PyMOL Python script that loads the backbone (N, CA, C, O; Angstrom):
from pymol import cmd

cmd.read_pdbstr("""\
ATOM      1  N   MET A   1      40.914 -30.128 -23.544  1.00  0.00           N
ATOM      2  CA  MET A   1      39.854 -30.575 -23.912  1.00  0.00           C
ATOM      3  C   MET A   1      39.262 -29.090 -24.753  1.00  0.00           C
ATOM      4  O   MET A   1      38.896 -28.902 -25.913  1.00  0.00           O
ATOM      5  N   THR A   2      39.371 -28.200 -23.570  1.00  0.00           N
ATOM      6  CA  THR A   2      38.858 -26.904 -24.490  1.00  0.00           C
ATOM      7  C   THR A   2      39.658 -25.737 -25.295  1.00  0.00           C
ATOM      8  O   THR A   2      39.314 -24.571 -25.490  1.00  0.00           O
ATOM      9  N   SER A   3      40.687 -26.339 -25.648  1.00  0.00           N
ATOM     10  CA  SER A   3      41.513 -25.842 -26.550  1.00  0.00           C
ATOM     11  C   SER A   3      41.403 -26.716 -27.990  1.00  0.00           C
ATOM     12  O   SER A   3      42.044 -26.481 -29.014  1.00  0.00           O
ATOM     13  N   ASP A   4      40.692 -27.486 -27.840  1.00  0.00           N
ATOM     14  CA  ASP A   4      40.048 -27.933 -29.178  1.00  0.00           C
ATOM     15  C   ASP A   4      39.158 -27.625 -30.228  1.00  0.00           C
ATOM     16  O   ASP A   4      39.082 -27.695 -31.455  1.00  0.00           O
ATOM     17  N   GLN A   5      38.193 -27.068 -28.743  1.00  0.00           N
ATOM     18  CA  GLN A   5      36.675 -26.101 -29.421  1.00  0.00           C
ATOM     19  C   GLN A   5      36.890 -25.263 -29.952  1.00  0.00           C
ATOM     20  O   GLN A   5      37.945 -24.640 -29.829  1.00  0.00           O
ATOM     21  N   VAL A   6      35.745 -24.888 -30.907  1.00  0.00           N
ATOM     22  CA  VAL A   6      35.740 -24.248 -31.460  1.00  0.00           C
ATOM     23  C   VAL A   6      34.881 -22.814 -31.219  1.00  0.00           C
ATOM     24  O   VAL A   6      33.659 -22.872 -31.087  1.00  0.00           O
ATOM     25  N   SER A   7      35.603 -21.507 -31.170  1.00  0.00           N
ATOM     26  CA  SER A   7      35.042 -20.561 -30.583  1.00  0.00           C
ATOM     27  C   SER A   7      33.800 -19.808 -31.147  1.00  0.00           C
ATOM     28  O   SER A   7      33.689 -19.408 -32.306  1.00  0.00           O
ATOM     29  N   LEU A   8      32.857 -19.675 -30.121  1.00  0.00           N
ATOM     30  CA  LEU A   8      31.644 -19.298 -30.800  1.00  0.00           C
ATOM     31  C   LEU A   8      31.569 -17.946 -30.823  1.00  0.00           C
ATOM     32  O   LEU A   8      30.433 -17.865 -30.357  1.00  0.00           O
ATOM     33  N   ASN A   9      31.903 -16.790 -31.006  1.00  0.00           N
ATOM     34  CA  ASN A   9      32.428 -15.675 -31.227  1.00  0.00           C
ATOM     35  C   ASN A   9      32.606 -15.613 -32.684  1.00  0.00           C
ATOM     36  O   ASN A   9      33.116 -14.598 -33.159  1.00  0.00           O
ATOM     37  N   LEU A  10      32.176 -16.769 -33.599  1.00  0.00           N
ATOM     38  CA  LEU A  10      32.862 -16.371 -35.103  1.00  0.00           C
ATOM     39  C   LEU A  10      31.198 -16.745 -35.758  1.00  0.00           C
ATOM     40  O   LEU A  10      30.946 -16.654 -36.959  1.00  0.00           O
ATOM     41  N   TYR A  11      30.054 -17.219 -34.584  1.00  0.00           N
ATOM     42  CA  TYR A  11      29.198 -17.403 -34.970  1.00  0.00           C
ATOM     43  C   TYR A  11      28.091 -15.942 -34.963  1.00  0.00           C
ATOM     44  O   TYR A  11      26.967 -15.891 -35.462  1.00  0.00           O
ATOM     45  N   ASN A  12      28.905 -14.725 -34.158  1.00  0.00           N
ATOM     46  CA  ASN A  12      27.898 -13.203 -33.906  1.00  0.00           C
ATOM     47  C   ASN A  12      27.541 -12.970 -35.416  1.00  0.00           C
ATOM     48  O   ASN A  12      28.307 -12.275 -36.083  1.00  0.00           O
ATOM     49  N   VAL A  13      26.400 -13.523 -36.004  1.00  0.00           N
ATOM     50  CA  VAL A  13      25.607 -13.007 -37.129  1.00  0.00           C
ATOM     51  C   VAL A  13      24.588 -12.237 -36.479  1.00  0.00           C
ATOM     52  O   VAL A  13      24.248 -12.508 -35.328  1.00  0.00           O
ATOM     53  N   PRO A  14      23.942 -11.053 -37.298  1.00  0.00           N
ATOM     54  CA  PRO A  14      22.778 -10.456 -36.544  1.00  0.00           C
ATOM     55  C   PRO A  14      21.498 -11.435 -37.178  1.00  0.00           C
ATOM     56  O   PRO A  14      21.847 -12.004 -38.213  1.00  0.00           O
ATOM     57  N   PHE A  15      20.464 -11.654 -36.863  1.00  0.00           N
ATOM     58  CA  PHE A  15      19.211 -12.079 -37.641  1.00  0.00           C
ATOM     59  C   PHE A  15      18.824 -11.592 -38.236  1.00  0.00           C
ATOM     60  O   PHE A  15      18.202 -12.063 -39.189  1.00  0.00           O
ATOM     61  N   TYR A  16      19.030  -9.944 -37.927  1.00  0.00           N
ATOM     62  CA  TYR A  16      18.185  -9.461 -39.326  1.00  0.00           C
ATOM     63  C   TYR A  16      18.921  -8.257 -39.010  1.00  0.00           C
ATOM     64  O   TYR A  16      19.630  -8.067 -38.022  1.00  0.00           O
ATOM     65  N   LYS A  17      18.576  -7.161 -40.328  1.00  0.00           N
ATOM     66  CA  LYS A  17      19.345  -5.681 -40.243  1.00  0.00           C
ATOM     67  C   LYS A  17      18.585  -4.698 -39.456  1.00  0.00           C
ATOM     68  O   LYS A  17      17.557  -4.312 -40.012  1.00  0.00           O
ATOM     69  N   PRO A  18      18.826  -4.220 -38.346  1.00  0.00           N
ATOM     70  CA  PRO A  18      17.987  -2.712 -37.934  1.00  0.00           C
ATOM     71  C   PRO A  18      17.699  -2.069 -38.839  1.00  0.00           C
ATOM     72  O   PRO A  18      18.569  -1.755 -39.651  1.00  0.00           O
ATOM     73  N   LYS A  19      16.458  -1.688 -38.983  1.00  0.00           N
ATOM     74  CA  LYS A  19      16.242  -0.415 -39.469  1.00  0.00           C
ATOM     75  C   LYS A  19      15.113   0.600 -38.746  1.00  0.00           C
ATOM     76  O   LYS A  19      14.017   0.460 -38.203  1.00  0.00           O
ATOM     77  N   ASP A  20      15.837   1.473 -38.995  1.00  0.00           N
ATOM     78  CA  ASP A  20      14.628   2.605 -38.261  1.00  0.00           C
ATOM     79  C   ASP A  20      13.884   3.200 -39.007  1.00  0.00           C
ATOM     80  O   ASP A  20      14.166   3.995 -39.903  1.00  0.00           O
ATOM     81  N   ILE A  21      12.483   2.671 -38.510  1.00  0.00           N
ATOM     82  CA  ILE A  21      11.390   3.151 -38.907  1.00  0.00           C
ATOM     83  C   ILE A  21      10.485   4.418 -39.162  1.00  0.00           C
ATOM     84  O   ILE A  21       9.792   4.914 -40.051  1.00  0.00           O
ATOM     85  N   TYR A  22      10.853   4.630 -37.990  1.00  0.00           N
ATOM     86  CA  TYR A  22      10.243   5.973 -36.902  1.00  0.00           C
ATOM     87  C   TYR A  22      10.932   6.880 -36.899  1.00  0.00           C
ATOM     88  O   TYR A  22      11.237   7.173 -35.743  1.00  0.00           O
ATOM     89  N   LEU A  23      11.472   7.676 -37.808  1.00  0.00           N
ATOM     90  CA  LEU A  23      12.308   8.421 -37.829  1.00  0.00           C
ATOM     91  C   LEU A  23      11.381   9.732 -37.829  1.00  0.00           C
ATOM     92  O   LEU A  23      11.719  10.637 -37.066  1.00  0.00           O
ATOM     93  N   ASP A  24      10.561   9.856 -38.401  1.00  0.00           N
ATOM     94  CA  ASP A  24       9.894  11.406 -38.402  1.00  0.00           C
ATOM     95  C   ASP A  24       8.444  11.233 -37.751  1.00  0.00           C
ATOM     96  O   ASP A  24       7.359  11.337 -38.322  1.00  0.00           O
ATOM     97  N   GLN A  25       8.739  10.902 -36.227  1.00  0.00           N
ATOM     98  CA  GLN A  25       7.161  11.054 -35.816  1.00  0.00           C
ATOM     99  C   GLN A  25       7.482  12.200 -34.606  1.00  0.00           C
ATOM    100  O   GLN A  25       8.650  12.477 -34.330  1.00  0.00           O
ATOM    101  N   LEU A  26       6.556  12.718 -34.041  1.00  0.00           N
ATOM    102  CA  LEU A  26       6.547  13.230 -33.363  1.00  0.00           C
ATOM    103  C   LEU A  26       6.224  12.891 -31.977  1.00  0.00           C
ATOM    104  O   LEU A  26       5.392  12.004 -31.786  1.00  0.00           O
ATOM    105  N   ASN A  27       6.942  13.662 -30.679  1.00  0.00           N
ATOM    106  CA  ASN A  27       7.056  13.228 -29.444  1.00  0.00           C
ATOM    107  C   ASN A  27       5.706  14.023 -29.215  1.00  0.00           C
ATOM    108  O   ASN A  27       5.450  15.224 -29.302  1.00  0.00           O
ATOM    109  N   MET A  28       4.809  12.739 -28.835  1.00  0.00           N
ATOM    110  CA  MET A  28       3.427  13.116 -28.624  1.00  0.00           C
ATOM    111  C   MET A  28       3.425  12.023 -26.845  1.00  0.00           C
ATOM    112  O   MET A  28       3.529  10.818 -26.617  1.00  0.00           O
ATOM    113  N   GLN A  29       3.281  13.044 -26.106  1.00  0.00           N
ATOM    114  CA  GLN A  29       3.514  12.654 -24.935  1.00  0.00           C
ATOM    115  C   GLN A  29       2.397  13.663 -23.978  1.00  0.00           C
ATOM    116  O   GLN A  29       2.367  14.863 -24.254  1.00  0.00           O
ATOM    117  N   ASP A  30       1.564  13.171 -22.944  1.00  0.00           N
ATOM    118  CA  ASP A  30       0.266  14.123 -21.889  1.00  0.00           C
ATOM    119  C   ASP A  30       0.587  13.554 -20.819  1.00  0.00           C
ATOM    120  O   ASP A  30       0.496  12.394 -20.418  1.00  0.00           O
ATOM    121  N   ASN A  31       1.088  14.767 -20.272  1.00  0.00           N
ATOM    122  CA  ASN A  31       1.555  15.234 -18.942  1.00  0.00           C
ATOM    123  C   ASN A  31       0.541  15.151 -17.559  1.00  0.00           C
ATOM    124  O   ASN A  31       0.765  15.130 -16.349  1.00  0.00           O
ATOM    125  N   ARG A  32      -0.607  15.117 -18.344  1.00  0.00           N
ATOM    126  CA  ARG A  32      -1.914  15.181 -17.229  1.00  0.00           C
ATOM    127  C   ARG A  32      -1.500  14.500 -16.411  1.00  0.00           C
ATOM    128  O   ARG A  32      -0.514  13.776 -16.548  1.00  0.00           O
ATOM    129  N   GLN A  33      -2.406  14.644 -15.068  1.00  0.00           N
ATOM    130  CA  GLN A  33      -2.447  13.460 -14.259  1.00  0.00           C
ATOM    131  C   GLN A  33      -4.228  13.374 -14.267  1.00  0.00           C
ATOM    132  O   GLN A  33      -5.060  14.243 -14.528  1.00  0.00           O
ATOM    133  N   ILE A  34      -4.336  12.356 -13.981  1.00  0.00           N
ATOM    134  CA  ILE A  34      -5.819  11.609 -14.086  1.00  0.00           C
ATOM    135  C   ILE A  34      -5.945  12.043 -12.766  1.00  0.00           C
ATOM    136  O   ILE A  34      -6.389  13.068 -12.249  1.00  0.00           O
ATOM    137  N   TYR A  35      -5.488  11.103 -12.384  1.00  0.00           N
ATOM    138  CA  TYR A  35      -5.985  10.702 -10.295  1.00  0.00           C
ATOM    139  C   TYR A  35      -5.494  11.630  -9.761  1.00  0.00           C
ATOM    140  O   TYR A  35      -4.528  11.132  -9.183  1.00  0.00           O
ATOM    141  N   VAL A  36      -5.501  12.828  -9.524  1.00  0.00           N
ATOM    142  CA  VAL A  36      -5.104  14.054  -8.678  1.00  0.00           C
ATOM    143  C   VAL A  36      -4.132  13.647  -7.364  1.00  0.00           C
ATOM    144  O   VAL A  36      -2.949  13.715  -7.031  1.00  0.00           O
ATOM    145  N   ASN A  37      -5.868  13.021  -6.665  1.00  0.00           N
ATOM    146  CA  ASN A  37      -5.694  13.270  -5.413  1.00  0.00           C
ATOM    147  C   ASN A  37      -5.699  11.993  -4.552  1.00  0.00           C
ATOM    148  O   ASN A  37      -5.875  11.809  -3.347  1.00  0.00           O
ATOM    149  N   VAL A  38      -5.461  11.233  -5.520  1.00  0.00           N
ATOM    150  CA  VAL A  38      -5.171   9.297  -5.180  1.00  0.00           C
ATOM    151  C   VAL A  38      -3.711   9.214  -5.099  1.00  0.00           C
ATOM    152  O   VAL A  38      -2.970   9.825  -5.869  1.00  0.00           O
ATOM    153  N   ASN A  39      -3.305   8.447  -4.150  1.00  0.00           N
ATOM    154  CA  ASN A  39      -1.989   7.711  -3.935  1.00  0.00           C
ATOM    155  C   ASN A  39      -1.963   6.662  -3.298  1.00  0.00           C
ATOM    156  O   ASN A  39      -2.786   6.516  -2.394  1.00  0.00           O
ATOM    157  N   LEU A  40      -1.265   5.908  -3.512  1.00  0.00           N
ATOM    158  CA  LEU A  40      -1.280   4.283  -3.139  1.00  0.00           C
ATOM    159  C   LEU A  40      -1.797   4.198  -1.604  1.00  0.00           C
ATOM    160  O   LEU A  40      -2.556   3.291  -1.262  1.00  0.00           O
ATOM    161  N   ALA A  41      -1.386   5.103  -0.778  1.00  0.00           N
ATOM    162  CA  ALA A  41      -1.427   4.969   0.765  1.00  0.00           C
ATOM    163  C   ALA A  41      -2.737   5.314   1.361  1.00  0.00           C
ATOM    164  O   ALA A  41      -3.074   4.860   2.454  1.00  0.00           O
ATOM    165  N   THR A  42      -3.773   6.416   0.392  1.00  0.00           N
ATOM    166  CA  THR A  42      -5.143   6.384   0.646  1.00  0.00           C
ATOM    167  C   THR A  42      -5.749   5.172  -0.010  1.00  0.00           C
ATOM    168  O   THR A  42      -6.226   4.548   0.938  1.00  0.00           O
ATOM    169  N   TYR A  43      -5.970   4.557  -1.014  1.00  0.00           N
ATOM    170  CA  TYR A  43      -6.188   4.163  -1.401  1.00  0.00           C
ATOM    171  C   TYR A  43      -6.085   2.506  -0.697  1.00  0.00           C
ATOM    172  O   TYR A  43      -6.786   1.510  -0.876  1.00  0.00           O
ATOM    173  N   VAL A  44      -4.962   2.738   0.105  1.00  0.00           N
ATOM    174  CA  VAL A  44      -5.110   1.687   1.014  1.00  0.00           C
ATOM    175  C   VAL A  44      -6.064   1.302   2.064  1.00  0.00           C
ATOM    176  O   VAL A  44      -6.711   0.285   2.310  1.00  0.00           O
ATOM    177  N   GLU A  45      -5.892   2.778   2.744  1.00  0.00           N
ATOM    178  CA  GLU A  45      -6.769   3.288   4.022  1.00  0.00           C
ATOM    179  C   GLU A  45      -8.181   2.861   3.580  1.00  0.00           C
ATOM    180  O   GLU A  45      -8.754   1.949   4.175  1.00  0.00           O
ATOM    181  N   ASN A  46      -8.787   3.548   2.478  1.00  0.00           N
ATOM    182  CA  ASN A  46     -10.571   3.132   2.014  1.00  0.00           C
ATOM    183  C   ASN A  46     -10.894   1.930   1.683  1.00  0.00           C
ATOM    184  O   ASN A  46     -12.069   1.604   1.519  1.00  0.00           O
ATOM    185  N   ASP A  47      -9.614   0.886   1.503  1.00  0.00           N
ATOM    186  CA  ASP A  47      -9.919  -0.621   0.805  1.00  0.00           C
ATOM    187  C   ASP A  47     -10.677  -1.183   2.135  1.00  0.00           C
ATOM    188  O   ASP A  47     -10.363  -0.969   3.306  1.00  0.00           O
ATOM    189  N   LYS A  48     -11.916  -2.071   1.564  1.00  0.00           N
ATOM    190  CA  LYS A  48     -12.838  -2.586   2.502  1.00  0.00           C
ATOM    191  C   LYS A  48     -12.350  -3.320   3.535  1.00  0.00           C
ATOM    192  O   LYS A  48     -12.654  -3.212   4.723  1.00  0.00           O
ATOM    193  N   ILE A  49     -11.175  -4.467   2.768  1.00  0.00           N
ATOM    194  CA  ILE A  49     -10.236  -5.587   3.424  1.00  0.00           C
ATOM    195  C   ILE A  49      -9.862  -4.863   4.443  1.00  0.00           C
ATOM    196  O   ILE A  49     -10.198  -5.019   5.617  1.00  0.00           O
ATOM    197  N   THR A  50      -9.094  -3.985   3.953  1.00  0.00           N
ATOM    198  CA  THR A  50      -8.240  -3.299   5.583  1.00  0.00           C
ATOM    199  C   THR A  50      -9.037  -2.665   6.273  1.00  0.00           C
ATOM    200  O   THR A  50      -8.918  -2.608   7.497  1.00  0.00           O
ATOM    201  N   VAL A  51     -10.022  -2.056   5.594  1.00  0.00           N
ATOM    202  CA  VAL A  51     -10.874  -1.118   6.976  1.00  0.00           C
ATOM    203  C   VAL A  51     -11.089  -2.210   8.217  1.00  0.00           C
ATOM    204  O   VAL A  51     -10.653  -2.152   9.367  1.00  0.00           O
ATOM    205  N   ASN A  52     -12.155  -3.519   7.396  1.00  0.00           N
ATOM    206  CA  ASN A  52     -12.084  -4.760   8.049  1.00  0.00           C
ATOM    207  C   ASN A  52     -11.170  -5.532   8.695  1.00  0.00           C
ATOM    208  O   ASN A  52     -11.466  -6.285   9.623  1.00  0.00           O
ATOM    209  N   LYS A  53     -10.205  -5.403   8.309  1.00  0.00           N
ATOM    210  CA  LYS A  53      -8.968  -6.687   9.088  1.00  0.00           C
ATOM    211  C   LYS A  53      -9.104  -5.108  10.122  1.00  0.00           C
ATOM    212  O   LYS A  53     -10.092  -5.291  10.833  1.00  0.00           O
ATOM    213  N   LYS A  54      -8.586  -3.913  10.392  1.00  0.00           N
ATOM    214  CA  LYS A  54      -8.319  -2.837  11.260  1.00  0.00           C
ATOM    215  C   LYS A  54      -9.478  -2.928  12.324  1.00  0.00           C
ATOM    216  O   LYS A  54      -9.221  -2.783  13.519  1.00  0.00           O
ATOM    217  N   LYS A  55     -10.437  -3.109  11.988  1.00  0.00           N
ATOM    218  CA  LYS A  55     -11.754  -3.136  13.036  1.00  0.00           C
ATOM    219  C   LYS A  55     -12.046  -4.508  13.917  1.00  0.00           C
ATOM    220  O   LYS A  55     -12.738  -4.499  14.935  1.00  0.00           O
ATOM    221  N   LEU A  56     -11.352  -5.795  13.320  1.00  0.00           N
ATOM    222  CA  LEU A  56     -11.116  -6.786  13.772  1.00  0.00           C
ATOM    223  C   LEU A  56     -10.016  -6.976  14.693  1.00  0.00           C
ATOM    224  O   LEU A  56     -10.063  -7.822  15.586  1.00  0.00           O
ATOM    225  N   ASN A  57      -8.949  -6.154  14.485  1.00  0.00           N
ATOM    226  CA  ASN A  57      -7.865  -6.041  15.080  1.00  0.00           C
ATOM    227  C   ASN A  57      -7.786  -5.206  16.181  1.00  0.00           C
ATOM    228  O   ASN A  57      -6.848  -5.261  16.977  1.00  0.00           O
ATOM    229  N   GLU A  58      -9.114  -4.108  16.314  1.00  0.00           N
ATOM    230  CA  GLU A  58      -9.210  -3.349  17.438  1.00  0.00           C
ATOM    231  C   GLU A  58     -10.370  -4.466  18.270  1.00  0.00           C
ATOM    232  O   GLU A  58     -10.122  -4.538  19.473  1.00  0.00           O
ATOM    233  N   ILE A  59     -11.274  -5.112  17.928  1.00  0.00           N
ATOM    234  CA  ILE A  59     -12.050  -6.007  18.804  1.00  0.00           C
ATOM    235  C   ILE A  59     -11.081  -6.753  19.492  1.00  0.00           C
ATOM    236  O   ILE A  59     -10.963  -6.495  20.689  1.00  0.00           O
ATOM    237  N   GLN A  60     -10.323  -7.665  18.985  1.00  0.00           N
ATOM    238  CA  GLN A  60      -9.154  -8.381  19.601  1.00  0.00           C
ATOM    239  C   GLN A  60      -8.492  -8.212  20.355  1.00  0.00           C
ATOM    240  O   GLN A  60      -8.084  -8.961  21.243  1.00  0.00           O
ATOM    241  N   LEU A  61      -8.255  -7.095  20.099  1.00  0.00           N
ATOM    242  CA  LEU A  61      -7.214  -6.424  21.630  1.00  0.00           C
ATOM    243  C   LEU A  61      -8.300  -5.721  22.378  1.00  0.00           C
ATOM    244  O   LEU A  61      -8.007  -5.341  23.512  1.00  0.00           O
ATOM    245  N   LYS A  62      -9.143  -5.556  22.068  1.00  0.00           N
ATOM    246  CA  LYS A  62     -10.408  -4.940  23.246  1.00  0.00           C
ATOM    247  C   LYS A  62     -10.761  -6.203  23.844  1.00  0.00           C
ATOM    248  O   LYS A  62     -11.115  -6.132  25.021  1.00  0.00           O
ATOM    249  N   LYS A  63     -10.744  -7.675  23.150  1.00  0.00           N
ATOM    250  CA  LYS A  63     -11.205  -8.850  24.111  1.00  0.00           C
ATOM    251  C   LYS A  63     -10.149  -9.211  24.725  1.00  0.00           C
ATOM    252  O   LYS A  63     -10.145  -9.797  25.807  1.00  0.00           O
ATOM    253  N   ARG A  64      -8.931  -8.807  23.922  1.00  0.00           N
ATOM    254  CA  ARG A  64      -7.421  -9.455  25.358  1.00  0.00           C
ATOM    255  C   ARG A  64      -7.598  -8.623  26.409  1.00  0.00           C
ATOM    256  O   ARG A  64      -7.586  -9.177  27.508  1.00  0.00           O
ATOM    257  N   GLU A  65      -7.786  -7.255  26.386  1.00  0.00           N
ATOM    258  CA  GLU A  65      -7.887  -6.110  27.467  1.00  0.00           C
ATOM    259  C   GLU A  65      -8.856  -6.735  28.438  1.00  0.00           C
ATOM    260  O   GLU A  65      -8.442  -7.166  29.514  1.00  0.00           O
ATOM    261  N   ILE A  66     -10.384  -6.818  28.037  1.00  0.00           N
ATOM    262  CA  ILE A  66     -11.198  -7.744  28.601  1.00  0.00           C
ATOM    263  C   ILE A  66     -11.152  -8.843  29.322  1.00  0.00           C
ATOM    264  O   ILE A  66     -11.577  -9.143  30.438  1.00  0.00           O
ATOM    265  N   LEU A  67     -10.631  -9.334  28.592  1.00  0.00           N
ATOM    266  CA  LEU A  67      -9.762 -11.054  29.220  1.00  0.00           C
ATOM    267  C   LEU A  67      -8.838 -11.033  30.418  1.00  0.00           C
ATOM    268  O   LEU A  67      -8.890 -11.800  31.379  1.00  0.00           O
ATOM    269  N   LEU A  68      -7.990 -10.051  30.222  1.00  0.00           N
ATOM    270  CA  LEU A  68      -6.936 -10.069  31.621  1.00  0.00           C
ATOM    271  C   LEU A  68      -7.532  -8.757  32.092  1.00  0.00           C
ATOM    272  O   LEU A  68      -6.719  -8.509  32.982  1.00  0.00           O
ATOM    273  N   GLU A  69      -8.343  -7.795  32.112  1.00  0.00           N
ATOM    274  CA  GLU A  69      -8.846  -7.509  33.602  1.00  0.00           C
ATOM    275  C   GLU A  69      -9.971  -8.579  34.451  1.00  0.00           C
ATOM    276  O   GLU A  69     -10.196  -8.683  35.656  1.00  0.00           O
ATOM    277  N   LEU A  70     -10.557  -9.313  33.253  1.00  0.00           N
ATOM    278  CA  LEU A  70     -11.120 -10.242  33.840  1.00  0.00           C
ATOM    279  C   LEU A  70     -10.433 -10.875  34.944  1.00  0.00           C
ATOM    280  O   LEU A  70     -10.508 -10.689  36.159  1.00  0.00           O
ATOM    281  N   GLU A  71      -9.709 -11.709  34.199  1.00  0.00           N
ATOM    282  CA  GLU A  71      -8.555 -13.003  35.178  1.00  0.00           C
ATOM    283  C   GLU A  71      -8.297 -11.855  36.424  1.00  0.00           C
ATOM    284  O   GLU A  71      -8.516 -12.219  37.579  1.00  0.00           O
ATOM    285  N   ARG A  72      -7.825 -10.452  36.158  1.00  0.00           N
ATOM    286  CA  ARG A  72      -7.165  -9.848  37.258  1.00  0.00           C
ATOM    287  C   ARG A  72      -8.690  -9.820  38.298  1.00  0.00           C
ATOM    288  O   ARG A  72      -8.610 -10.016  39.511  1.00  0.00           O
ATOM    289  N   LEU A  73      -9.565  -9.641  37.839  1.00  0.00           N
ATOM    290  CA  LEU A  73     -10.746  -9.763  39.142  1.00  0.00           C
ATOM    291  C   LEU A  73     -10.763 -10.671  39.779  1.00  0.00           C
ATOM    292  O   LEU A  73     -10.783 -10.575  41.006  1.00  0.00           O
ATOM    293  N   ARG A  74     -10.759 -12.195  38.953  1.00  0.00           N
ATOM    294  CA  ARG A  74     -10.747 -13.308  39.391  1.00  0.00           C
ATOM    295  C   ARG A  74      -9.921 -13.766  40.444  1.00  0.00           C
ATOM    296  O   ARG A  74     -10.450 -14.412  41.348  1.00  0.00           O
ATOM    297  N   ASN A  75      -8.482 -13.489  40.475  1.00  0.00           N
ATOM    298  CA  ASN A  75      -7.580 -13.428  40.918  1.00  0.00           C
ATOM    299  C   ASN A  75      -7.217 -12.231  42.277  1.00  0.00           C
ATOM    300  O   ASN A  75      -6.593 -12.439  43.317  1.00  0.00           O
ATOM    301  N   GLY A  76      -7.620 -11.449  41.975  1.00  0.00           N
ATOM    302  CA  GLY A  76      -7.222 -10.449  42.944  1.00  0.00           C
ATOM    303  C   GLY A  76      -8.385 -10.088  43.849  1.00  0.00           C
ATOM    304  O   GLY A  76      -8.239  -9.251  44.739  1.00  0.00           O
TER     305      GLY A  76
END
""", "prot")
cmd.dss("prot")
cmd.show_as("cartoon", "prot")
cmd.util.cbc("prot")
cmd.orient("prot")
């Protein structure tokens, strides 16, 4: 069945002829850093949602500690 099929390699014709149109261009590159003292870690640390999430986690941790201490005092 596969021996009777025509190979698709015969149809490898380019859609268009490549043409270089930007040969005489200057290499324009700007290496300045716009945000010098900013990276992803400091941005995430100062993010409002992250700050609120940290505060909520601290409150939940303190709540658990207080509930455990209260349970110890009741049973102890």
